[in-house]
C-alpha positions as CSV (number, residue, x, y, z in Angstrom):
1,M,114.9,-75.6,-249.4
2,P,112.1,-73.0,-249.2
3,P,111.6,-71.4,-245.8
4,A,108.2,-73.2,-245.3
5,A,109.9,-76.6,-245.4
6,T,112.7,-75.5,-243.2
7,A,110.4,-74.2,-240.5
8,D,108.4,-77.5,-240.5
9,L,111.5,-79.5,-239.9
10,N,111.5,-78.1,-236.3
11,R,108.3,-80.1,-235.7
12,A,107.9,-83.8,-235.2
13,V,105.7,-84.2,-238.3
14,L,105.9,-82.5,-241.7
15,H,102.7,-82.4,-243.9
16,C,102.5,-82.2,-247.6
17,D,100.1,-83.1,-250.4
18,V,102.4,-85.3,-252.5
19,L,105.6,-86.9,-251.2
20,V,108.1,-88.1,-253.8
21,L,110.8,-90.4,-252.6
22,G,113.9,-90.3,-254.9
23,A,115.4,-87.5,-257.0
24,G,116.5,-89.3,-260.1
25,L,114.9,-88.9,-263.5
26,A,111.7,-90.6,-262.4
27,G,111.4,-88.7,-259.1
28,M,112.0,-85.3,-260.4
29,R,109.8,-85.9,-263.5
30,A,107.0,-87.0,-261.1
31,A,107.4,-83.9,-258.9
32,W,107.2,-81.7,-262.0
33,A,104.0,-83.4,-263.1
34,V,102.3,-82.8,-259.8
35,K,103.1,-79.1,-259.9
36,E,102.2,-78.8,-263.5
37,T,98.9,-80.4,-262.9
38,D,98.0,-78.3,-259.8
39,P,100.6,-75.6,-258.8
40,R,98.7,-75.1,-255.5
41,L,99.7,-78.6,-254.2
42,R,102.6,-78.8,-251.7
43,V,105.2,-81.3,-253.1
44,L,108.1,-82.6,-251.1
45,L,111.0,-84.4,-252.9
46,V,113.3,-86.4,-250.6
47,S,116.7,-87.7,-251.6
48,P,119.7,-89.3,-249.8
49,R,122.2,-87.0,-251.5
50,R,122.3,-83.4,-252.7
51,A,124.8,-84.4,-255.4
52,P,123.9,-86.4,-258.6
53,S,123.4,-90.0,-257.7
54,G,122.1,-93.3,-258.9
55,S,122.0,-94.6,-262.5
56,S,120.1,-91.6,-263.7
57,F,122.7,-88.9,-263.1
58,A,125.9,-90.6,-261.9
59,N,126.5,-93.6,-264.2
60,R,130.0,-94.3,-265.4
61,N,129.3,-93.6,-269.1
62,N,128.2,-89.9,-268.4
63,A,125.5,-90.5,-270.9
64,L,122.0,-91.9,-271.2
65,G,120.0,-93.4,-274.1
66,L,116.3,-93.0,-274.6
67,Q,114.0,-95.1,-276.8
68,V,111.8,-92.8,-278.8
69,P,109.6,-94.8,-281.2
70,Q,107.7,-92.6,-283.6
71,E,104.0,-93.1,-284.2
72,H,104.4,-95.4,-287.1
73,E,106.9,-97.5,-285.1
74,A,104.7,-97.9,-282.0
75,E,103.4,-101.4,-282.7
76,A,106.8,-102.8,-283.6
77,F,108.2,-101.3,-280.4
78,V,105.5,-102.9,-278.3
79,A,106.1,-106.2,-280.1
80,E,109.8,-106.1,-279.3
81,V,109.1,-105.3,-275.6
82,L,106.8,-108.3,-275.4
83,R,109.2,-110.6,-277.3
84,L,111.9,-109.8,-274.7
85,A,109.7,-110.4,-271.7
86,A,109.9,-114.2,-271.2
87,P,110.4,-115.7,-268.7
88,G,109.3,-112.5,-267.0
89,M,106.0,-110.7,-267.6
90,V,104.9,-107.4,-269.3
91,L,101.5,-105.7,-269.2
92,P,100.9,-104.7,-272.8
93,E,99.1,-101.5,-271.7
94,L,102.3,-100.4,-270.0
95,A,104.4,-101.1,-273.1
96,R,101.9,-99.1,-275.2
97,A,102.0,-96.2,-272.7
98,L,105.8,-96.1,-273.3
99,A,105.3,-95.9,-277.1
100,E,102.4,-93.3,-276.8
101,D,104.3,-90.9,-274.6
102,A,107.8,-91.2,-275.9
103,P,107.7,-88.2,-278.4
104,A,106.4,-85.9,-275.7
105,R,109.1,-87.0,-273.2
106,L,111.8,-86.3,-275.8
107,V,110.3,-82.8,-276.2
108,D,110.7,-82.3,-272.4
109,L,114.4,-83.1,-272.6
110,L,115.0,-81.0,-275.6
111,A,113.4,-78.0,-273.9
112,L,115.8,-78.4,-271.0
113,G,118.8,-77.9,-273.4
114,L,120.4,-81.3,-272.7
115,A,123.5,-82.2,-274.7
116,F,122.0,-84.6,-277.2
117,R,124.3,-86.1,-279.8
118,R,123.6,-84.5,-283.1
119,A,124.3,-85.0,-286.8
120,P,126.3,-82.4,-288.8
121,D,122.9,-80.9,-289.9
122,G,121.9,-80.4,-286.3
123,S,119.3,-83.2,-286.2
124,V,119.2,-85.8,-283.4
125,P,120.3,-89.1,-284.9
126,R,118.8,-92.4,-283.6
127,F,120.7,-95.5,-282.8
128,P,119.9,-99.2,-282.2
129,G,119.6,-100.1,-278.5
130,C,120.6,-103.3,-276.9
131,F,118.4,-106.3,-278.0
132,S,117.3,-104.5,-281.1
133,T,118.6,-103.6,-284.6
134,T,116.1,-100.8,-285.1
135,P,117.5,-97.3,-284.7
136,R,115.0,-95.7,-282.3
137,A,117.2,-94.5,-279.4
138,V,118.6,-91.0,-278.9
139,I,121.6,-90.3,-276.6
140,F,122.5,-87.3,-274.5
141,D,125.8,-86.7,-272.7
142,G,126.9,-84.6,-269.7
143,L,124.9,-86.0,-266.7
144,A,126.0,-83.3,-264.3
145,H,124.6,-80.7,-266.7
146,A,121.4,-82.8,-267.0
147,H,121.0,-83.0,-263.2
148,A,121.5,-79.3,-262.9
149,A,118.8,-78.7,-265.5
150,F,116.3,-81.1,-263.9
151,L,117.0,-79.6,-260.5
152,A,116.6,-76.0,-261.7
153,K,113.2,-76.8,-263.2
154,T,112.1,-78.7,-260.1
155,R,112.9,-75.7,-257.9
156,A,111.3,-73.2,-260.4
157,L,108.0,-75.1,-260.2
158,G,108.0,-74.7,-256.4
159,V,108.9,-78.3,-255.4
160,E,110.4,-78.4,-251.9
161,L,113.6,-80.4,-251.5
162,L,114.8,-82.4,-248.5
163,H,118.3,-84.0,-248.9
164,G,120.1,-86.4,-246.7
165,F,117.2,-88.6,-245.7
166,E,116.0,-92.1,-246.8
167,A,112.6,-93.7,-246.2
168,L,112.6,-96.8,-243.9
169,D,108.8,-97.2,-243.5
170,L,105.6,-96.3,-245.4
171,P,103.0,-95.8,-242.7
172,R,99.4,-96.7,-243.5
173,Q,96.0,-95.6,-242.2
174,D,93.0,-97.7,-243.1
175,G,95.1,-99.6,-245.6
176,R,96.3,-96.5,-247.4
177,V,99.9,-95.3,-247.4
178,R,100.0,-91.9,-245.8
179,G,103.6,-90.7,-246.3
180,A,106.9,-92.1,-245.0
181,R,109.1,-92.3,-241.9
182,L,112.5,-91.0,-242.8
183,Q,115.9,-91.3,-241.2
184,S,118.8,-88.9,-241.6
185,L,121.9,-90.4,-243.2
186,R,124.0,-88.0,-241.1
187,G,122.8,-88.3,-237.5
188,G,120.2,-90.9,-237.6
189,E,117.3,-88.6,-236.6
190,T,113.9,-89.7,-237.7
191,L,111.2,-87.5,-239.4
192,D,107.6,-88.4,-240.1
193,I,106.2,-87.1,-243.4
194,R,102.4,-87.2,-243.7
195,A,101.2,-87.1,-247.3
196,R,98.0,-87.6,-249.1
197,A,99.8,-89.4,-251.9
198,T,103.3,-90.9,-252.0
199,I,105.3,-91.6,-255.1
200,A,108.2,-94.1,-254.8
201,A,111.1,-93.5,-257.2
202,L,113.7,-95.3,-255.1
203,G,116.0,-97.0,-257.6
204,G,116.8,-100.6,-258.1
205,P,118.5,-103.6,-256.5
206,A,122.1,-103.3,-257.9
207,P,123.5,-101.9,-254.5
208,L,122.8,-105.3,-253.0
209,F,125.8,-106.7,-254.9
210,A,129.5,-106.2,-254.2
211,H,130.3,-105.9,-257.9
212,R,127.9,-103.3,-259.3
213,L,127.6,-100.6,-261.9
214,C,124.9,-98.4,-260.4
215,G,125.8,-94.8,-259.4
216,P,126.4,-93.9,-255.8
217,G,123.6,-93.1,-253.4
218,G,121.1,-95.9,-253.9
219,S,119.9,-97.9,-250.9
220,G,119.1,-101.2,-252.7
221,F,116.2,-101.9,-250.5
222,A,113.3,-100.4,-252.5
223,Y,111.8,-103.9,-253.1
224,G,111.7,-104.6,-249.4
225,L,110.2,-101.2,-248.5
226,L,107.5,-101.5,-251.2
227,A,106.7,-105.1,-250.3
228,S,106.5,-104.2,-246.6
229,A,103.7,-101.7,-247.5
230,G,101.8,-104.4,-249.3
231,A,102.8,-103.7,-252.9
232,R,102.8,-106.6,-255.3
233,L,106.3,-107.2,-256.8
234,V,107.0,-108.6,-260.3
235,N,110.1,-109.5,-262.3
236,T,112.4,-109.0,-259.3
237,R,114.6,-112.0,-260.2
238,Y,115.6,-110.3,-263.5
239,L,118.5,-107.9,-263.3
240,Q,120.9,-106.6,-265.9
241,F,124.4,-107.9,-265.4
242,F,127.5,-106.8,-267.3
243,W,130.9,-108.6,-267.8
244,L,133.8,-106.4,-266.8
245,R,137.5,-106.7,-266.5
246,A,138.2,-107.1,-262.8
247,R,141.2,-104.8,-262.8
248,D,139.5,-101.6,-264.0
249,Y,135.9,-102.5,-264.7
250,A,136.3,-102.1,-268.5
251,F,133.4,-103.6,-270.4
252,V,133.8,-107.0,-272.1
253,N,131.2,-108.5,-274.4
254,P,131.3,-112.3,-274.4
255,G,130.3,-112.2,-278.0
256,D,133.8,-110.9,-278.8
257,L,135.6,-113.8,-277.1
258,P,136.9,-116.9,-279.0
259,W,134.4,-119.7,-278.6
260,P,134.5,-123.3,-279.8
261,E,131.6,-124.7,-281.7
262,P,128.7,-124.9,-281.1
263,L,128.9,-121.9,-278.8
264,A,130.6,-119.8,-281.5
265,R,127.3,-119.8,-283.4
266,L,125.8,-117.7,-280.6
267,A,128.5,-115.0,-280.5
268,A,126.9,-112.7,-283.2
269,A,123.7,-112.6,-281.3
270,R,125.5,-111.9,-278.0
271,R,127.3,-109.0,-279.5
272,G,123.9,-107.4,-280.1
273,H,123.5,-106.5,-276.4
274,C,125.7,-105.5,-273.6
275,P,123.8,-107.0,-270.6
276,M,123.5,-110.7,-270.3
277,A,120.2,-112.1,-271.3
278,S,117.6,-114.1,-269.5
279,G,115.8,-116.8,-271.5
280,L,117.5,-116.2,-274.9
281,P,119.8,-118.8,-276.6
282,D,123.0,-116.6,-276.3
283,A,122.7,-116.7,-272.5
284,A,124.5,-120.0,-272.9
285,L,127.8,-118.0,-273.3
286,D,127.2,-116.2,-270.1
287,Q,126.4,-119.4,-268.2
288,E,129.6,-121.0,-269.6
289,L,131.6,-118.1,-268.1
290,L,129.7,-118.4,-264.8
291,S,130.6,-122.0,-264.6
292,R,134.3,-121.0,-264.6
293,R,134.1,-118.7,-261.5
294,D,136.5,-119.3,-258.7
295,A,135.9,-118.8,-255.0
296,K,136.6,-115.0,-255.4
297,G,134.1,-114.6,-258.2
298,L,136.8,-114.2,-260.9
299,V,136.4,-115.8,-264.3
300,R,139.6,-116.7,-266.1
301,V,139.6,-116.9,-269.9
302,P,142.8,-118.0,-271.7
303,G,144.6,-114.9,-273.0
304,L,142.5,-112.4,-271.1
305,E,142.6,-110.8,-267.7
306,P,140.2,-112.1,-265.1
307,L,136.5,-111.0,-265.5
308,V,133.7,-110.3,-263.0
309,L,130.0,-110.1,-263.5
310,A,128.6,-106.8,-262.1
311,A,124.9,-105.9,-261.4
312,H,123.7,-102.9,-263.3
313,A,119.9,-102.5,-262.8
314,G,116.7,-104.3,-262.2
315,N,113.9,-105.0,-264.6
316,G,111.2,-105.5,-261.9
317,G,109.6,-103.8,-258.9
318,A,106.2,-102.9,-257.7
319,L,103.6,-103.7,-260.3
320,I,101.9,-100.5,-261.5
321,D,99.0,-99.7,-263.8
322,A,99.2,-97.3,-266.7
323,Q,99.0,-94.3,-264.3
324,G,101.8,-95.5,-262.0
325,R,99.4,-96.7,-259.3
326,T,100.4,-99.8,-257.2
327,N,97.8,-102.1,-255.7
328,V,98.2,-100.2,-252.4
329,P,95.9,-97.0,-252.2
330,G,97.9,-93.8,-252.0
331,L,101.1,-95.4,-253.2
332,Y,102.6,-94.9,-256.7
333,A,105.9,-96.1,-258.2
334,C,108.0,-95.1,-261.1
335,G,111.6,-95.6,-262.4
336,E,113.6,-98.6,-261.5
337,C,111.5,-99.7,-258.5
338,A,108.4,-100.1,-260.7
339,G,107.6,-103.2,-262.7
340,G,105.4,-104.5,-265.5
341,M,106.6,-102.4,-268.5
342,H,109.6,-104.6,-269.3
343,G,110.1,-108.3,-268.6
344,A,113.2,-110.4,-268.1
345,N,115.1,-108.3,-270.6
346,R,114.6,-104.7,-271.8
347,L,115.5,-102.6,-274.8
348,G,118.5,-100.3,-274.4
349,G,117.1,-96.9,-273.5
350,G,113.9,-98.5,-272.2
351,M,114.6,-97.7,-268.6
352,V,115.1,-93.9,-269.2
353,L,111.9,-93.9,-271.2
354,S,110.1,-95.7,-268.5
355,A,111.3,-93.3,-265.8
356,L,110.2,-90.3,-267.7
357,V,106.8,-91.7,-268.9
358,F,105.7,-93.2,-265.7
359,G,107.2,-90.5,-263.6
360,A,105.0,-88.0,-265.5
361,R,102.0,-90.3,-265.4
362,A,102.3,-91.0,-261.7
363,G,102.7,-87.3,-260.9
364,R,99.6,-86.3,-262.8
365,A,97.5,-89.1,-261.3
366,A,98.7,-88.4,-257.8
367,A,97.8,-84.7,-258.2
368,R,94.3,-85.5,-259.5
369,E,93.7,-88.0,-256.7
370,V,94.7,-85.4,-254.1
371,D,92.4,-82.8,-255.8
372,D,89.5,-85.3,-255.7
373,G,90.0,-85.7,-252.0
374,K,90.1,-82.1,-251.0
375,T,86.7,-82.3,-249.3
376,A,88.3,-84.7,-246.8
377,G,90.4,-81.9,-245.4
378,R,94.1,-81.2,-245.7
379,E,95.3,-82.5,-242.3
380,I,96.0,-86.2,-241.9
381,S,95.1,-88.2,-238.8
382,Q,97.9,-88.8,-236.3
383,R,96.8,-92.4,-236.0
384,L,99.1,-94.4,-238.2
385,E,99.5,-98.2,-238.8
386,M,103.2,-98.9,-239.2
387,A,104.3,-101.2,-242.0
388,D,105.2,-104.8,-241.2
389,V,108.8,-104.0,-240.4
390,P,109.0,-104.5,-236.6
391,G,111.4,-102.8,-234.2
392,S,113.1,-99.5,-234.2
393,L,114.3,-97.7,-237.3
394,S,117.7,-96.9,-235.8
395,G,120.6,-99.3,-235.6
396,S,124.4,-99.2,-235.3
397,R,126.0,-97.7,-238.4
398,T,128.8,-100.2,-237.9
399,G,126.3,-103.0,-237.6
400,D,124.5,-101.9,-240.8
401,A,127.8,-101.7,-242.7
402,T,128.9,-105.1,-241.5
403,F,125.5,-106.6,-242.4
404,L,125.6,-105.0,-245.9
405,R,129.1,-106.4,-246.6
406,R,128.0,-109.9,-245.7
407,L,124.9,-109.6,-247.8
408,R,126.8,-108.3,-250.8
409,Q,129.3,-111.1,-250.6
410,G,126.4,-113.6,-250.5
411,M,124.6,-112.0,-253.4
412,D,127.7,-112.1,-255.6
413,R,127.9,-115.8,-254.9
414,H,124.2,-116.7,-255.0
415,G,122.3,-113.9,-256.7
416,L,123.7,-113.9,-260.2
417,S,121.5,-115.0,-263.1
418,G,121.5,-118.7,-263.4
419,T,122.9,-119.4,-259.9
420,V,121.1,-121.4,-257.2
421,P,121.2,-119.7,-253.8
422,A,122.5,-121.9,-251.0
423,S,120.0,-122.9,-248.3
424,A,122.2,-121.4,-245.5
425,F,122.3,-118.0,-247.2
426,L,118.5,-118.1,-247.7
427,A,118.0,-119.0,-244.1
428,W,120.3,-116.1,-242.9
429,L,118.3,-113.7,-245.1
430,T,115.0,-115.0,-243.8
431,D,116.0,-114.7,-240.2
432,A,117.4,-111.1,-240.9
433,A,114.1,-110.1,-242.6
434,E,112.2,-111.0,-239.4
435,S,114.5,-110.0,-236.6
436,A,117.6,-108.1,-237.7
437,A,118.9,-105.3,-235.5
438,S,117.6,-102.4,-237.6
439,A,114.9,-101.6,-240.2
440,R,117.6,-101.0,-242.8
441,Q,119.0,-104.5,-242.4
442,R,115.5,-106.0,-242.5
443,L,114.6,-104.1,-245.7
444,L,117.9,-105.1,-247.3
445,A,117.2,-108.8,-246.5
446,L,113.7,-108.6,-247.9
447,S,115.0,-107.0,-251.1
448,A,117.6,-109.7,-251.4
449,L,115.0,-112.4,-251.0
450,A,112.9,-110.8,-253.7
451,V,115.9,-110.8,-256.1
452,L,116.5,-114.5,-255.3
453,G,112.9,-115.3,-255.9
454,A,112.4,-116.4,-252.3
455,Y,110.0,-113.6,-251.2
456,P,106.3,-114.4,-251.6
457,G,104.9,-112.7,-254.8
458,S,108.4,-112.0,-256.2
């Protein structure tokens, strides 16, 4: 961390021009874009961990795919995104933004020297992604190397880094988000960050589940935090889930299982995507497996070891416009906590593209907004309106851990696609969202309600 940020940590309040919450692909790309747009701006990037984390840089495959439609493929790409949306929603202008910016975002990654898979002639081959037979996706391996390359560029641009903190509140003044209240993951200390623009790149809801495939470090409560600040949420009921062998979490595609007629006719389509689908005919195979779950969440198929269904990532979040702006002034979103660019299902490699495209767009837009407001002065008023998350931020770590275990057990029973949440579980979450012992518990409860479709606007 540069000396200026270190010195400011000795004060009660830290000021910056743009605050970025989250240091995955989306967060770091947003921070770059701010500094590339105006190097004079002070940008602070906050993350819970110094090490690679989340689905961006710590997924179990050690690789990421990126949809890269070429110019002549743009309309077909947008049509596929829209086709996969139901029963969720997609804003066509966001899908078009993905297609428009994809080539430039690939150039960004190639310039970093990432380990893209290459053909013998040195070219970067393209592969079909899930839910598509069209080869438009490129793949790079070595996520630790990718994280180091992203981090090096972030530092070189002059972005200041603050590790070991998570945001538990987005304070507002006159209806505008003015930064965040952070809490240390080590000692529980709180720190107020006053910012003229705030970009949320907080990851998705998979940490709410006991069986999950997201990387370490995610909080799972981005939906609750954004909703508490007044952001409109969309598509929060739609997550990607994968079938895994319970013993070692090896992937199992239901399309490869032996099915009797008429389900056997759906197997070929199911083999075309790893995550289970929402609203597509082959989802009948997944629902049949779910109907066989026992009290421990295990699914037993003759001749196979027990299976579990694990949460991977969300397809929803705070609804944004084409520049990454939410409906709340001063608040932007990108990455897995932003919504509107894919619906109930998304193309394989679509989330990485979304993180890079809307990270860059949000960063540029935030920088321009801050520049436009320079006549208002650089210091922000001390009078802040706290978000609608009552009570203190702090709580017992043991209490938070116990609460999270209970929530995860409930989400594994009631939060999977096609399941109906029990009224008792919904009542417990509703009560926790209003009066739990800590802000973390309240935000977790709010996020879980959003995933269950029980939070207003979700």
